[in-house]
N, C-alpha and C positions, 0 to 999 in steps of 0.2 A: 246619840252618837253611835255609829256603827264601828265595831271593832273587828279586826281580823281574828281568825280562829286562834292563832298563837297568842295574841294579846288577851283574849278572853280567858284562855287557859291559865296564863300567867296571873291575871287578876284574880281568878277564882282561887288558885292555890294560895296567893298572897293573903287573901282575905281570911284564910284559916289561922294564920299566925303572923303577927307583925314581925317577929324575929326570924321567920323561916328564911333559909338561904335559897334564893331562886336564881336560876340561870337566866341571863338576859336573853330575850329573843333576838334573832338576827335583825340587822338594820332593814328598814323598809325602803324600797327604792322609789321614793316619791319624786320621780322625774330625774333622779340622779343616775339610776340604772345599777342593777347588780348588787346593791347594798354597799358599794364602796363610796358612794356619795348619796345625796338625798337626805333622808331623815331617819332617826332611830328613836323609837319610843320604848320606854322601860317602865312598867308598872311595878313599883317596889312593894307596896302593901295596900290593903284595903280594897274597897269597891268604889269605883268612880261614879260620877254623875249624881253626887249628893246635892241637895238643894237646901242651903242654909242662909240665914241672914248674915250680911256683911256690913262692916263700917270702914270708912276710909282710913288707911294707915300706910305709911311708907317707912321702910327701914333702910337707911343709907349707910353702907358699910365700907370702911376704908381699905379692905383687903387684909390678907394674912390673918383671918378671923378664926380659923379652926382652933378650938380649944382655948380661945382667949377669955380672960375674965370678963364676965358680963354677957357672954354669948348666949347662955341658956336663958337668962332673964329677958334679954332683948328679943330673942326668938319667941319666947312664950308670949311676950307682949304682942308680937305680930300675929301669932296663931289665935290669940284670944279675940281678935277682930273678925274671925270667921271660923269659930269653933265648930268642929265636925265637918268642915269643908274639904275640898280637894286641893292639894298642894302640888304645884307643878314647877319643876326646875327647867329653865330654858338655857341652852348653851349651844356651842358648835364644837365639832371635833370628837363627837361621841359622848355617850352618857357617862356619868361619874357616880360618886358615892353620896352626894348630898341627900337624895331621897331616902336612901337606906338609913342614913343618920337620923333623918326626921322620923322615920318609922320607929327606930329603936328608942328615940328620946322623947318624942311627942305623939306616938302612935295613938294613945288613948284620946287625944284631943283632935285627931284628924279623921276624916272620912276615907282618905286615900293619900298616897304620895307617889309621884311619878317623875320621870325625867324625859325631856324631849330635846334631842339635838337636831338642829335645822341647818343644813350644810350647803344649800344652794338656793338660788332664787326660784327655781321651779318648785322645789318642795315648799318654800315659803308662800307660794301661791296655790298650794294644794288645799282644798277645802277640808280634808280630813285633818291636816296639821292645824289649820286655823281653828277647827272645832275643839281640839284638845285645849287650846288656850281659852276659847270662849266658855268652856265648861269648868274651868278652874276658878276657885274662890281666892286662892293665894298664889301669886306668881313670884318666883325667885329667879332673877337673872344672874347667872353665875359669872365668875371671873373668866378671863380668857383674852379674846382679842376684839375690842370694840369696833375695829375697822371691819372685821368679818360680820359683826352684827349689822353694821351700817350697809355693807355691800350686799349681804344676803337678804336682809329683812326690810330695809327701807323701801317704801313704795309697793308693798306686797300685802297680801291678806293677813300675814303675821303682824305687820305694823297696824293694820286696821283693827285686828283683834286686841292688840295691846292698848291702843288708844281707846277702844270701847271699854276695856277693863278699867282704865284710868278715869275716864270721863263720864261714862254712862252707868256702869255698875259701881264705880267708885269703890273698888274692892282693894284689899291689901296687896302691896307689892314690895319687893325688896330687891336690892342690887348690890353686889360686892365687886370691888375693883372695876373691871371693864363693864360689869353690869350696872354699877353706879354711874360710870362715866357717861352713859347714854340716857340717864333719867332726866337730866336738866334739859330744858328746851334749847339752851346753848350747850354745845358739847364738843369734845375733842376726840377724833377718831383717826389717829395717824396711820397712813398707809405704809410708812417706812419707819424710821426710828422715832421713838417718843422724844419730845423736846426736853432739854435740861433747863434748870433754872438759869444758869449762866447764859445759855444760848438765847432764850427768849428775852432776857433783860438786856443783853448786849446787842440784840437785833430782834425787835418785836415781830418782824416778818421773816425770821429765819426759815430756811427751807423746811425744817421739821415742824413748822407751825401751820403749814398750808391746809391742814384738815380741821381747823376750828370753824364750826358751822353754827348756824342760828335758825331755829324755828322750823326745820324741815324734816323732823323725824318724830320722836315721841313727844306727845303734848301733855306732859304732866301738869295738871292745872295749878298745883302749888309751887311749881318750879319754873314758871313761865319766864322769869327774868334771870334765871340762875344758870351758871356754868359750874359744874362740880369737878373736883379733883380728888385723887385717892393716893394712898401710900405716902402721905406728906412727910413722914419722918424717915422714910427709906433713904439710906445714904448711898449715893453714887460716887465712885472715885475714891481716891486715897489721899491721905495727908492734906496738904494745902489745897488740893483740887477736890476734896470731898465736899459734897453738897446734898442738901435735902430738896424736897419739892415745894417748900413754902414760897420761894421766889417764883417758881413756875406758876403757881396759882395766882399770885399777884400779877404776873404777866398776862395770864388768861383774862383776868378782870380788866386790865388795861386794854387788851384787844377787844373785849366785848363792849366796853364803853366807846371806844373809837369806831369800831366796825358798825355798831348799831346806832351810834350817834345819840346815846341817851345815858343819863346818870341814874336811871332806874335799874341798870345792870347790876347783878349781884353775883357773888361766888361763895360756894361752900366747899371747904377743904377738910378732908377727914384723914386722920392718921391711922396707921395699921392697928388691927385689933380693936377698932372703935366703931360704935353703932349709934347712929342718930335716928331716934324714934320720933317720927313726925305724925302728929295726930290729925283728926279731921278739922280742927281749928287752926291748923298750920303752926302749932306750937311744938317745939322739939325738945327732947330730953336726951342726954348723952350717956350711953353705957360704954363700958370697956376700959381698955388699958391706956389709950392715948387721948388726944384732944380733937375737938372739932372747931373750925374757924369759920365765922360768918362775916363776910367782907362786903363793905359798902363804899363806893367811891364818893369823894367829896369834891372832885374837880375833874376836868378833862386833863389828860397828859399834856405837859408842855411840849414834849417832842416824842413822837411815835411814828417813825418812818423807817423804811427798809434800809438796812445797812448802817444804821446809827444806833447808839445806845439809847435806851429808854430814859427819858427824864420825866419823872412824875413825882413832883416834890410838894407843891402847894404849901410852902412854908412848913414842911415836915408833917403835913396832914393830908396826903394824897388819898388814902383810904383808911377808914376806921374798921378795925377788926376786933370782933368779940370772940374770945376764946373760952370754951367750956371744957374742962377736964372730965373725962368719963370716969365712972366707977362701976362696981359690980351690980348695983341696984338702980342705976340711973341718976344722973346729977344735973342740976341746973335746969334752966328753962329759956328757950329762945323763941320769940314770936316772929314768924316770917312776915306777918302783915305789917306790924309796926317796925320791924327790923330792930328789935330791942330785946335784951335778955337780963337774966338774973342768975346768980350763982357762978359767974365767971369773971373775967376781967377784960377791959377794953384798952387797946393800944392803937396808935396811928402808924401805918406803914408808908414808906416813901423811898424813892431813889433819886439822888441828884445826878446820876449818870451810870446806868448799867448795873451789873451784878455787884461789882466791887464797892459801889456806893449805896447799895440796898441795906436798909437798917435792920432787917429781920431775916437774915439768911438762915437761921435755924428756928424761926417761928416766934420769936419774942417771948 
């Protein structure tokens, strides 16, 4: 890869000390012009272009993870699948502090750590930007706005590089919040307001659900049937109107079943401060403070039409949901191939009519 003079200087200084305070270089105008758009690359520590062996690993993070119980152990698990490799954080809206934290916490196990903010489609089609991704052994897709990820990255060299990372190199990848939202081959990337549980269960084709997509962006080989959701235990509203996202994830699964016309559709929902570590055998272990939910449909919805409440009952067995509570060192086991687990508990979720008749409004 060819670096600019500024990047080389930053990388050289950073290599002297993982903990050195380094000023970020100015944004590079990869088609955006003037540094106000385009892309920004920040080398936090180490020397890039390391060549190390990698093994397939994915860390699915529910958001609000900074400082959470289990964060260190789960991140170490990810790093161990490409020890000595180059760690790259992807995001929009400018670089942040994730790479610096990786340097100070895991610097001895990394060849380098950097951040790359890609903020328009011209930059996402810049070969230099794509090369940063191609050269990384571990990719972390940060939280933010998954609609920007879709708008800026889909159908570009960035998408190609990410899919190469997933399917050819089969190298480690992580995503938190918006970063996790795009890892499933079915995904939700709202252009406007994110849909609420009550909205999608009271109208499965609510205007805020128009950005549920299937199979046209990232092609994670282990998540080919999966739609993901994050922040499941985050409470929206107050008093009797307060709700979490558990019903939303159930609604996403209903839409996936209906829109794709298949009972092979699956959903994985992850609570905040929770990390699902998925190995090369497609077996997951759950770290952290919250729980992960692995959802499988047992039937097609009885009623799923615009303007009407969702009815998905199947005699109280619309979907079987396996819940694993995380802990500091990793708990439970869930095999995505057989869609079966241990160390958790299984319940059936259903609604006889919209949100008010949904049996697991807070996750069961």
